[in-house]
C-alpha atoms as an extended CHARMM CRD file, in Angstrom:
* protein
*
       165  EXT
         1         1  MET       CA              3.0480000000      -43.8140000000        5.7610000000  PROA      1               0.0000000000
         2         2  THR       CA              3.3550000000      -43.5660000000        9.6390000000  PROA      2               0.0000000000
         3         3  LYS       CA              0.8070000000      -41.9260000000       11.7140000000  PROA      3               0.0000000000
         4         4  GLN       CA              3.4580000000      -39.1380000000       12.9410000000  PROA      4               0.0000000000
         5         5  LEU       CA              4.0600000000      -38.1710000000        9.4290000000  PROA      5               0.0000000000
         6         6  LYS       CA              0.2250000000      -38.2590000000        8.5210000000  PROA      6               0.0000000000
         7         7  LYS       CA             -0.1540000000      -35.8000000000       11.4430000000  PROA      7               0.0000000000
         8         8  LEU       CA              2.6350000000      -33.5670000000       10.2950000000  PROA      8               0.0000000000
         9         9  TYR       CA              1.2060000000      -33.5840000000        6.5160000000  PROA      9               0.0000000000
        10        10  ILE       CA             -2.2520000000      -32.5300000000        8.0500000000  PROA      10              0.0000000000
        11        11  PHE       CA             -0.8420000000      -30.1520000000       10.2120000000  PROA      11              0.0000000000
        12        12  PHE       CA              1.0270000000      -28.7120000000        7.3460000000  PROA      12              0.0000000000
        13        13  PHE       CA             -1.9210000000      -28.2680000000        5.2060000000  PROA      13              0.0000000000
        14        14  LYS       CA             -4.1550000000      -27.0760000000        7.8580000000  PROA      14              0.0000000000
        15        15  TYR       CA             -1.7480000000      -24.3790000000        9.0720000000  PROA      15              0.0000000000
        16        16  SER       CA              0.2290000000      -23.7170000000        5.7760000000  PROA      16              0.0000000000
        17        17  LEU       CA             -1.0370000000      -20.0000000000        5.4970000000  PROA      17              0.0000000000
        18        18  GLU       CA             -0.1160000000      -19.4710000000        9.2840000000  PROA      18              0.0000000000
        19        19  ILE       CA              3.1730000000      -20.9240000000        8.7290000000  PROA      19              0.0000000000
        20        20  ALA       CA              3.6370000000      -18.8070000000        5.5460000000  PROA      20              0.0000000000
        21        21  LEU       CA              2.9370000000      -15.4310000000        7.4190000000  PROA      21              0.0000000000
        22        22  VAL       CA              5.0750000000      -16.4150000000       10.1310000000  PROA      22              0.0000000000
        23        23  PHE       CA              7.9560000000      -17.1630000000        7.8130000000  PROA      23              0.0000000000
        24        24  LEU       CA              7.4390000000      -13.6920000000        5.7980000000  PROA      24              0.0000000000
        25        25  LEU       CA              7.2130000000      -11.8070000000        9.3340000000  PROA      25              0.0000000000
        26        26  ILE       CA             10.4380000000      -13.5060000000       10.4980000000  PROA      26              0.0000000000
        27        27  ALA       CA             12.0880000000      -12.7990000000        6.8250000000  PROA      27              0.0000000000
        28        28  MET       CA             11.0480000000       -9.2250000000        7.0260000000  PROA      28              0.0000000000
        29        29  THR       CA             12.2370000000       -8.6600000000       10.3590000000  PROA      29              0.0000000000
        30        30  LEU       CA             15.6180000000      -10.1100000000        9.8090000000  PROA      30              0.0000000000
        31        31  THR       CA             16.0350000000       -8.2430000000        6.6960000000  PROA      31              0.0000000000
        32        32  VAL       CA             15.4070000000       -4.7270000000        8.1240000000  PROA      32              0.0000000000
        33        33  PHE       CA             17.5150000000       -5.6800000000       11.2080000000  PROA      33              0.0000000000
        34        34  SER       CA             20.3060000000       -6.5400000000        8.7340000000  PROA      34              0.0000000000
        35        35  GLN       CA             19.8770000000       -3.2380000000        7.0100000000  PROA      35              0.0000000000
        36        36  VAL       CA             19.9900000000       -1.2310000000       10.2720000000  PROA      36              0.0000000000
        37        37  ILE       CA             23.1310000000       -3.1700000000       11.3340000000  PROA      37              0.0000000000
        38        38  ALA       CA             24.7250000000       -2.8990000000        7.9670000000  PROA      38              0.0000000000
        39        39  ARG       CA             24.1140000000        0.8020000000        7.9590000000  PROA      39              0.0000000000
        40        40  TYR       CA             24.8700000000        2.1090000000       11.4770000000  PROA      40              0.0000000000
        41        41  ILE       CA             27.4030000000       -0.4640000000       12.5860000000  PROA      41              0.0000000000
        42        42  PHE       CA             29.3050000000       -1.3780000000        9.4300000000  PROA      42              0.0000000000
        43        43  GLU       CA             28.2360000000        1.9660000000        7.7980000000  PROA      43              0.0000000000
        44        44  ALA       CA             27.8760000000        0.3410000000        4.4520000000  PROA      44              0.0000000000
        45        45  PRO       CA             24.0510000000        0.1250000000        3.8350000000  PROA      45              0.0000000000
        46        46  LEU       CA             22.6680000000       -3.0220000000        1.7980000000  PROA      46              0.0000000000
        47        47  SER       CA             21.4990000000       -1.8440000000       -1.7130000000  PROA      47              0.0000000000
        48        48  TRP       CA             18.8810000000       -4.6940000000       -1.7640000000  PROA      48              0.0000000000
        49        49  SER       CA             17.2440000000       -4.8560000000        1.6620000000  PROA      49              0.0000000000
        50        50  GLU       CA             14.6060000000       -2.1510000000        1.0860000000  PROA      50              0.0000000000
        51        51  GLU       CA             13.4100000000       -3.8080000000       -2.1090000000  PROA      51              0.0000000000
        52        52  LEU       CA             13.0850000000       -7.2410000000       -0.4960000000  PROA      52              0.0000000000
        53        53  ALA       CA             11.3780000000       -5.7740000000        2.5790000000  PROA      53              0.0000000000
        54        54  ARG       CA              8.9330000000       -4.0780000000        0.3700000000  PROA      54              0.0000000000
        55        55  PHE       CA              8.1530000000       -7.2920000000       -1.4490000000  PROA      55              0.0000000000
        56        56  ILE       CA              7.9820000000       -9.3250000000        1.5360000000  PROA      56              0.0000000000
        57        57  LEU       CA              5.4030000000       -6.7990000000        2.8700000000  PROA      57              0.0000000000
        58        58  ILE       CA              3.4070000000       -6.9490000000       -0.0380000000  PROA      58              0.0000000000
        59        59  TRP       CA              3.0720000000      -10.8560000000        0.2380000000  PROA      59              0.0000000000
        60        60  LEU       CA              2.7250000000      -10.2830000000        4.0540000000  PROA      60              0.0000000000
        61        61  SER       CA             -0.1870000000       -7.8900000000        3.4070000000  PROA      61              0.0000000000
        62        62  MET       CA             -1.8520000000      -10.1400000000        1.0380000000  PROA      62              0.0000000000
        63        63  LEU       CA             -1.8180000000      -13.1690000000        2.5430000000  PROA      63              0.0000000000
        64        64  SER       CA             -2.7220000000      -11.6960000000        5.8370000000  PROA      64              0.0000000000
        65        65  ALA       CA             -6.0560000000      -10.5410000000        4.2060000000  PROA      65              0.0000000000
        66        66  ALA       CA             -6.6740000000      -14.0890000000        3.3340000000  PROA      66              0.0000000000
        67        67  TYR       CA             -6.0400000000      -15.1070000000        6.9560000000  PROA      67              0.0000000000
        68        68  ALA       CA             -8.3340000000      -12.6150000000        8.2090000000  PROA      68              0.0000000000
        69        69  PHE       CA            -11.0490000000      -13.8340000000        5.8450000000  PROA      69              0.0000000000
        70        70  LYS       CA            -10.3340000000      -17.4790000000        6.9460000000  PROA      70              0.0000000000
        71        71  THR       CA            -10.3620000000      -16.6630000000       10.6420000000  PROA      71              0.0000000000
        72        72  LYS       CA            -13.5140000000      -14.0950000000        9.9670000000  PROA      72              0.0000000000
        73        73  SER       CA            -11.6450000000      -11.4050000000       11.7460000000  PROA      73              0.0000000000
        74        74  HSD       CA            -12.1860000000       -8.9820000000        8.7650000000  PROA      74              0.0000000000
        75        75  PHE       CA            -14.4980000000       -5.8590000000        9.2010000000  PROA      75              0.0000000000
        76        76  ALA       CA            -18.0820000000       -7.0100000000        8.4610000000  PROA      76              0.0000000000
        77        77  LEU       CA            -21.4020000000       -4.8440000000        8.8650000000  PROA      77              0.0000000000
        78        78  THR       CA            -24.0490000000       -6.7190000000       10.6270000000  PROA      78              0.0000000000
        79        79  ILE       CA            -26.5730000000       -4.2530000000       11.5130000000  PROA      79              0.0000000000
        80        80  LEU       CA            -29.3880000000       -5.0360000000        8.8270000000  PROA      80              0.0000000000
        81        81  VAL       CA            -28.5620000000       -8.6880000000        8.4490000000  PROA      81              0.0000000000
        82        82  SER       CA            -28.9520000000       -9.4070000000       12.5780000000  PROA      82              0.0000000000
        83        83  LYS       CA            -32.4060000000       -7.9080000000       12.3870000000  PROA      83              0.0000000000
        84        84  LEU       CA            -33.5910000000      -10.3580000000        9.9120000000  PROA      84              0.0000000000
        85        85  PRO       CA            -35.0940000000      -13.7780000000       11.0170000000  PROA      85              0.0000000000
        86        86  ASP       CA            -32.7840000000      -16.5810000000       11.3010000000  PROA      86              0.0000000000
        87        87  LYS       CA            -33.7190000000      -18.1360000000        7.9950000000  PROA      87              0.0000000000
        88        88  HSD       CA            -33.2380000000      -14.9100000000        6.2260000000  PROA      88              0.0000000000
        89        89  GLN       CA            -29.6910000000      -14.3870000000        7.9700000000  PROA      89              0.0000000000
        90        90  LYS       CA            -28.4880000000      -17.5890000000        6.6020000000  PROA      90              0.0000000000
        91        91  ILE       CA            -29.5980000000      -16.9030000000        3.1010000000  PROA      91              0.0000000000
        92        92  THR       CA            -28.2630000000      -13.6970000000        3.1780000000  PROA      92              0.0000000000
        93        93  SER       CA            -25.0490000000      -14.6490000000        4.4080000000  PROA      93              0.0000000000
        94        94  PHE       CA            -24.8700000000      -17.5200000000        1.7430000000  PROA      94              0.0000000000
        95        95  CYS       CA            -25.5500000000      -15.0030000000       -1.1970000000  PROA      95              0.0000000000
        96        96  ILE       CA            -22.8430000000      -12.6810000000        0.4690000000  PROA      96              0.0000000000
        97        97  HSD       CA            -20.2800000000      -15.3280000000        0.4310000000  PROA      97              0.0000000000
        98        98  ILE       CA            -21.2140000000      -16.2050000000       -3.1830000000  PROA      98              0.0000000000
        99        99  VAL       CA            -20.8500000000      -12.5740000000       -4.3140000000  PROA      99              0.0000000000
       100       100  VAL       CA            -17.4880000000      -12.1550000000       -2.4670000000  PROA      100             0.0000000000
       101       101  ALA       CA            -16.1070000000      -15.3050000000       -4.1600000000  PROA      101             0.0000000000
       102       102  ILE       CA            -17.2660000000      -14.0330000000       -7.5600000000  PROA      102             0.0000000000
       103       103  PHE       CA            -15.7050000000      -10.6860000000       -6.8760000000  PROA      103             0.0000000000
       104       104  PHE       CA            -12.4660000000      -12.0990000000       -5.7670000000  PROA      104             0.0000000000
       105       105  LEU       CA            -12.5920000000      -14.6950000000       -8.7630000000  PROA      105             0.0000000000
       106       106  ILE       CA            -12.9310000000      -11.7270000000      -11.1170000000  PROA      106             0.0000000000
       107       107  ILE       CA             -9.7580000000      -10.0470000000       -9.2000000000  PROA      107             0.0000000000
       108       108  CYS       CA             -7.8780000000      -13.2390000000       -9.5870000000  PROA      108             0.0000000000
       109       109  TYR       CA             -8.6040000000      -13.7180000000      -13.3770000000  PROA      109             0.0000000000
       110       110  TYR       CA             -7.4780000000       -9.9280000000      -14.0150000000  PROA      110             0.0000000000
       111       111  SER       CA             -4.5660000000      -10.3040000000      -11.8690000000  PROA      111             0.0000000000
       112       112  VAL       CA             -3.3560000000      -13.2550000000      -13.8800000000  PROA      112             0.0000000000
       113       113  ILE       CA             -3.4850000000      -11.0370000000      -16.8360000000  PROA      113             0.0000000000
       114       114  PHE       CA             -1.5290000000       -8.0700000000      -15.1120000000  PROA      114             0.0000000000
       115       115  VAL       CA              1.0540000000      -10.4490000000      -13.7350000000  PROA      115             0.0000000000
       116       116  HSD       CA              1.6030000000      -12.0180000000      -17.1360000000  PROA      116             0.0000000000
       117       117  SER       CA              1.7200000000       -8.1090000000      -18.9070000000  PROA      117             0.0000000000
       118       118  VAL       CA              4.8230000000       -7.4830000000      -16.4340000000  PROA      118             0.0000000000
       119       119  ASN       CA              6.8160000000      -10.5140000000      -17.8090000000  PROA      119             0.0000000000
       120       120  GLY       CA             10.4020000000       -9.3500000000      -18.4520000000  PROA      120             0.0000000000
       121       121  HSD       CA             10.2410000000       -6.5730000000      -16.0970000000  PROA      121             0.0000000000
       122       122  ILE       CA             13.0000000000       -6.7310000000      -13.5110000000  PROA      122             0.0000000000
       123       123  ALA       CA             13.3670000000       -5.2150000000      -10.0310000000  PROA      123             0.0000000000
       124       124  PRO       CA             16.3190000000       -3.0040000000      -10.0280000000  PROA      124             0.0000000000
       125       125  ALA       CA             18.0180000000       -4.1540000000       -6.5830000000  PROA      125             0.0000000000
       126       126  LEU       CA             17.1690000000       -7.7940000000       -6.3990000000  PROA      126             0.0000000000
       127       127  GLN       CA             17.1340000000       -8.6760000000      -10.2470000000  PROA      127             0.0000000000
       128       128  ILE       CA             14.1450000000      -10.6550000000       -9.9630000000  PROA      128             0.0000000000
       129       129  SER       CA             10.9750000000      -10.5410000000      -11.9790000000  PROA      129             0.0000000000
       130       130  MET       CA              8.3550000000       -8.3390000000      -10.9320000000  PROA      130             0.0000000000
       131       131  GLN       CA              5.8830000000      -11.2860000000      -11.5350000000  PROA      131             0.0000000000
       132       132  ILE       CA              6.9300000000      -12.5250000000       -8.0210000000  PROA      132             0.0000000000
       133       133  PRO       CA              5.6570000000       -9.6920000000       -6.1040000000  PROA      133             0.0000000000
       134       134  TYR       CA              2.6870000000       -9.0000000000       -8.0040000000  PROA      134             0.0000000000
       135       135  SER       CA              1.5410000000      -12.7080000000       -8.0410000000  PROA      135             0.0000000000
       136       136  SER       CA              0.6860000000      -12.1890000000       -4.3820000000  PROA      136             0.0000000000
       137       137  ILE       CA             -2.7440000000      -10.8590000000       -5.7300000000  PROA      137             0.0000000000
       138       138  ILE       CA             -3.3180000000      -13.9330000000       -7.6270000000  PROA      138             0.0000000000
       139       139  VAL       CA             -2.5530000000      -16.0120000000       -4.3770000000  PROA      139             0.0000000000
       140       140  ALA       CA             -4.5400000000      -13.8450000000       -2.0880000000  PROA      140             0.0000000000
       141       141  SER       CA             -7.6430000000      -13.3980000000       -4.1770000000  PROA      141             0.0000000000
       142       142  GLY       CA             -7.5730000000      -17.1680000000       -5.1000000000  PROA      142             0.0000000000
       143       143  LEU       CA             -7.6000000000      -18.1590000000       -1.3090000000  PROA      143             0.0000000000
       144       144  ILE       CA            -10.3120000000      -15.4840000000       -0.3260000000  PROA      144             0.0000000000
       145       145  SER       CA            -12.5260000000      -16.9340000000       -2.9980000000  PROA      145             0.0000000000
       146       146  ILE       CA            -11.8690000000      -20.4790000000       -1.5440000000  PROA      146             0.0000000000
       147       147  PHE       CA            -12.4020000000      -19.5080000000        1.9390000000  PROA      147             0.0000000000
       148       148  SER       CA            -15.6040000000      -17.6400000000        1.0410000000  PROA      148             0.0000000000
       149       149  LEU       CA            -16.9420000000      -20.4760000000       -0.9140000000  PROA      149             0.0000000000
       150       150  LEU       CA            -16.2520000000      -22.8130000000        2.1410000000  PROA      150             0.0000000000
       151       151  SER       CA            -18.0500000000      -20.1870000000        4.2460000000  PROA      151             0.0000000000
       152       152  ALA       CA            -20.9460000000      -20.5540000000        1.9470000000  PROA      152             0.0000000000
       153       153  VAL       CA            -21.2590000000      -24.0940000000        1.9730000000  PROA      153             0.0000000000
       154       154  LYS       CA            -21.0630000000      -24.1400000000        5.7340000000  PROA      154             0.0000000000
       155       155  THR       CA            -24.1720000000      -21.7400000000        5.7440000000  PROA      155             0.0000000000
       156       156  ILE       CA            -26.3070000000      -24.3860000000        3.9020000000  PROA      156             0.0000000000
       157       157  PRO       CA            -28.5440000000      -26.4390000000        6.4960000000  PROA      157             0.0000000000
       158       158  LYS       CA            -27.4560000000      -29.9210000000        7.1010000000  PROA      158             0.0000000000
       159       159  LYS       CA            -30.9240000000      -31.1860000000        6.1300000000  PROA      159             0.0000000000
       160       160  ILE       CA            -30.3710000000      -29.9960000000        2.5550000000  PROA      160             0.0000000000
       161       161  LYS       CA            -26.8270000000      -31.3990000000        2.4360000000  PROA      161             0.0000000000
       162       162  SER       CA            -28.2410000000      -34.8700000000        3.5600000000  PROA      162             0.0000000000
       163       163  LYS       CA            -30.9780000000      -35.1620000000        1.1240000000  PROA      163             0.0000000000
       164       164  LYS       CA            -28.3400000000      -34.5510000000       -1.6930000000  PROA      164             0.0000000000
       165       165  LYS       CA            -26.7370000000      -37.7850000000       -0.5100000000  PROA      165             0.0000000000
């Protein structure tokens, strides 16, 4: 494998969530723009564009929540934690990340059950399975769980990590 191809793979896996978000935003913009053109210029509205835009928005929202968690740009209350000593802040942060990961793993589990239960339900305009838009909950909660576990591992002091090796 060439060096450039390796760099491309690393770039894709490192930024795959961001690439997906950009793609979804462009797709939603083009969908809504095509509806406006079809409705006001050609006076023939598209029957599928509103539903597609809604499904893209669902995916965009769920993946954006995961991205916000990845970049730590989500809402956090740090008033009480910031008053603790440094050691206790790290322990508290670790515990919070573990609790969040468990919470989103539970959401992921029940969303798999929910998505399985809508098997056979078809979207009226697009004629696709309703499992496609609903599966965004599975993907987002799974990603948030992974990012939370990674954040928990990062809070472990390096001395403890090196002792285990």
